[in-house]
N, C-alpha and C positions, 0 to 999 in steps of 0.2 A: 877168578875170572872177572873181567870188567863188565859192568852193565852198560846198556845203551838206552838213554831216555828218548822217548818219541815225543816230539813237540806237538802238542795238540792243536788241531785246526777244527773249529766248529762248523766251518763251511767248506764246500769244495772249491777252494781258491785255486788260482792258476799261476804257473810259472812256465815260461817258454824259453828254451835255449836254441839258438840257430848257429850252425857252423858254416861259414862261407869261405870260398876260395879267394885268395888274392891273385889277381890276374894282371900281367903286364899288358898295357894297351897296345904295344907295338907287336909283340910276339904272340900274344894270347896264351903264353905259357904260365905256369905257376911262378909266383914271385916270392922269394924269401925276404919279405919286407915288413914283417909284423912289428919289429922294433922301431922302424921309421914311422909306422902308423901310430903306434902307442905314444911315441914322443910328440906327435903333432896333434893328438886329441885334446880337447878341452878338459879341464879338471873334472867337470860334471860327469864325464863318461869313463873315467879311469877305473871305476869299480864294476862297471857293467859291460865293458868291452874288454875282452881278455885274450891272451895268447893261448895257444895249445901246444901239443907236442912238437909240431913242425912250424917253421917260421912262415909258411905259406897259408896258414889258417888265420881266421879272425872269428872269434866267438862273441855273440851279442846276446845278452840276457835281459829279460824283462824284470821288473820288480814284481811284487805280489799283486796279482790282478784278481778282481772279482768276476769279471766276465771276459768272453772272447773279444768283445768290442773294446774292452780296456786293453787287452793284449795288442790289438791292432793299433790303437793310439800310441801305446808305449813303444812298440817296435817301429812304427812309422817315424816318430820323432828321432829315434836313435839311428835308424838307417839313413835318414836325411843328413844328419850331422856327420855320420861316418863317411858317406859318399862324398861330401864336400871335402873332407880330408883326403880321401883316396884320389879325387880328381887332381889335387895339387901335387900328388906324388906319381902321377902317370899310372894309376891302378884302377881296376874295376872289380866289383865282386861278382863271382859266379855262383849261382844257386844250383849246385850239382853235388852228388855224393862221391864222385870220382872225377878225375880230369881225363879228357879224351886222349891226350898224348903225352903229357909230362910224366917223367919216370920218378918213382919213389927214390931211386938212387941219387937224384939230383937235389933232393930236399934236405934242408939243414935243420938240425935239432934246435929248438928254442933254448937259449942259455938258462938253465934252471937245474938245481941239484936233483930235484925229484925226477925230472925228465931224463937226466943223465943216468940215474940209478935204474930207471925202467929199461933204458936201452941196454945198459950193461947186463941187466938180468935176462932180458928176452931177446937181445940181439936182433936179427933180421925180422923177427916177428913184430917187434916194435917199429923198426925202420920202415916197414911196409905199410904202416898205418897212415897212409895219405888218403883218408876217407873222411866224409863229412856227413853229419847226421843232425836230426831234429830230436830234441828231448822235451817231453811235456810232463810237468809236475801237476798233480791234483791233490789238494789237501784232504786229510782224513783226521779222525779224532783219536784213534788208538793204534798201537803197534800191531796188536792181534788182528784188528780189522785190515790193516795194510797188508799183512801176510795173506789173509783170506782173499782180499781183492786181487793181489798179485796172482794167486792160484786161479781164480775164476777168470781173470783177464787173459790167461795163456791162450785160450782158444781163439781170441780175437787178434792176437799179434800177427799171424800171417796175413790177415786181411789188411791191417795197417801197413805192413811192409809192401804188399802188392800195390796199394794206393800211392805210396810214397816212392816206389821204385824209380831210381834215377842214377844208376851207375852201370851202364852197359859196356863201357870201354875201360880198358886197363892196359897200361904200357903200350898205348898206340894200337891196340887190337880190339876188335869186337869180341867180347868174351862169350857171346851166346847166352849170357844171363842178363836179366833186367836189373838185378841188384847184385852186382859183384861185391859191393861193399859188405853185404851181410856175410859173405864167405870169408872175406879178409878179417872181419871182426871175430869170427868164430875161431880163428887161430890162437887168439889170446887164451891163456889158461883159465881165466874166470870170466868168460864172455859167452854169448849165445843164450839159449833158453835156460832159465834158472832151475835149480833143484826145487821140487815141491816140498814145502815145509808145513808143519802142523800149526805152529803158533809163533809168537814173537820170541819166546824163550828159546825155541830151537834155532831161530835165525841168529840170535845173539851168540848161542853156542857155536854155530858155524863160523861166524865172523871171528870170534876169539880163537877158535881152533886154527883158522887159516893164518892169523897173525902170530900165535904162539909157536906154530911149527915153521915159521919163516916163509910160508908160501906167498903171503902178501905183506906189504909194509903197513898198510892202513886200509880202512874200509873203502877209500876212494879207488882202490884197485879191484873192486868188484864191478865188472862191466856187463852184467846180465842185460838181456833185452828188456826186462822190467825188474825193478828193484824198489824196496822201501828206502826212503831217505829220512833217517831219524832226525837229523838237524832241522830240516825244513818241515817235517811232519807230513810227508807226501808219499804217494806212489809215483815213481818216475818211469815213464814209458820211453825206452831208448832204442827200440827196434827199428825205427823209421830211418830211411834214407833222407838226405836233405832234399825236400821238394823243390820244384823249379821256380816257385814264386810265392809271394806272401799270401795270396788267396788260398792256395793249396795248403800252406802251413796252417792257416786259421781254420779251414774246413776240417782238417785232420785233428787239430786241437779241440774243436768242438765235439768231434766224435769221441775222442779220448775222455774229455770231461764228462760227457753224457754217459758213457759206458761205466766209468768209475763211480759216478753218482748213483746210477741205477743198481750196480752191484752192491754198493754200500747200503742202499735201502733194502735190498734183498737180504743182506746179512743181518741187518737190524730186525727184519721181520721173520727171520728164521726160515727163509725159503730154501727148499731142498735143492741141492746142486746135482743135476744129472751127470753121470759119470762121462768123462771125456778123456780117453787114454792119451798120455803124453806122446805116444808114438804118432797119434793123429796130428798133434800140433807140429811135431818134427816133420812129418810128411807134408803138411800144408805149408810150412815155412819153406821147404825146398821148392814146392810148386810156385810159391810167390817169388822166390829168388830167381827161379828159372824163367817164368813166364810173366811176371809182374801182373798187371791188371787183366791180362788175357788168361790167367790161371783159372783152373777149376778146382775149387777147394771142397774137401769132404766136410759135410755138415755134422753138427753135434748131436742131432736127434735120430735121424734115420741113416746116417753115414752114407748118404748119397752125395754125389758131386753137384756143386752148384757154381755158376759163374760168379766172378767178382761183382758184376752188375747186379745179379740177383741178391747176393749177400748184402750189398750196400743198401739196396732198396728195402729189404726186409728189416735191416737194422734201423734205418732212418724212420721207418714207420713205427717200429717198436719204441724208439727213443724220443719220439716227438714230445711226450709229456715232460720228460726231463729237460729237453731243449726249451720248452716253454717256461719252465720254472727257473732255468738258468739264463734265460734271455739270449739264446743263441740259435733260434730256429733257422734264420737265414743262413748262418754259417754251417749248420749241420746239413741243411738241404743242398748246400753247394757241393758236398762230396759226391752227389749224384752225377755230376758232370766230370769228375776226375778220371774215371776209368777209361775215357776216350782220349785223355790228354796228359797222361803222366809224363814226367821228365824223361824217362827212358824212351817212351814212344817218340817224343819230340826230337831227342838226340838222334835216334836211329833214322827217323824220317829225313832230317837235315842231311845226314851222311849219305843216305840213299840218293838224295837229290843232287848233292854237290861232290861227293867222294872226298871231302876234305874235313879232317878232324879240327883243323884250325877254324874252318867255317862253322863247325858245330859250336865251338866256344863263342865265336863272334855273334852268331844268331841267337844263341841261348841267352847271352847277356842283353842283346837288343830287345828280344821279344818278351823276356820275362823280367823286365825291370820292375822293381818292387812296388812302384807307385801305380802300375797299370791296374 
């Protein structure tokens, strides 16, 4: 069996990945234009602006950041450069986890042998993956701690999904869900909530078993809602929909960084973890997918329901010491305003007022421009 070395990080460094939609400025439909975009980008962005499975995606990655403020500066510069290129091509970025009316049947696979293998293996499950997410990496020092943090973070994943919910439409229909993306992702054979594991050794065994039995081709095909990333030496939170703007991204990033840091300190101090059954996490994830920020989630101590607003207020209060040490108090406190203005809420309100999914796209691009 092959080993997996976990790259050590002595600080809770940050990495942020955002997946945006390429939108045609005339039709407001998804545009299969990523190759045109990549060809027009300056050399300085070639390694940080990337294609994804479908040609209507654009992925933008930060470098290694110390603080959320660093991530803002990093993303702002890259977004400005990318939008200058998009403008010359008649394109705009849409910050949403699904498109209100474009069909997955009209999307083209990005020319890449790995993507072709995925589609051959998973067929329509892969072809339907026209969804867009936010991924946040936080640095840790050991693989065993990464596994422990992943386990203890599970109970918070539904809240993160509720705050980021931004995919109410699919195939030109209102799905009745605030995060339809989360359900699309769960169709993948190695996605959704991860299996709970005891230590790094067990994780390495699982990865090797999946590869040796031909279930996956590489570790990159594990798409859990949270996973350790051994190359970067991080815990990667992947549960989130793509939020509607940069401020929401940074608020959620601050919440993730503070949570991971707080749990890391608990692990070091030997703090006892109260039992929280995986079924409760699954139940809460469904509630977050269905109702978004209007969900009532089951708490981990008394198993009573609490609103997303209450859960966020309690967490912000509890995590303020971590936010002070990490220099992200303002960004953490900004999540207090998210429950009343999630992307899903915005999209549904625009549609209720206009009856037009095209207008949903236009207004979401206009009102959620990254620089606002």
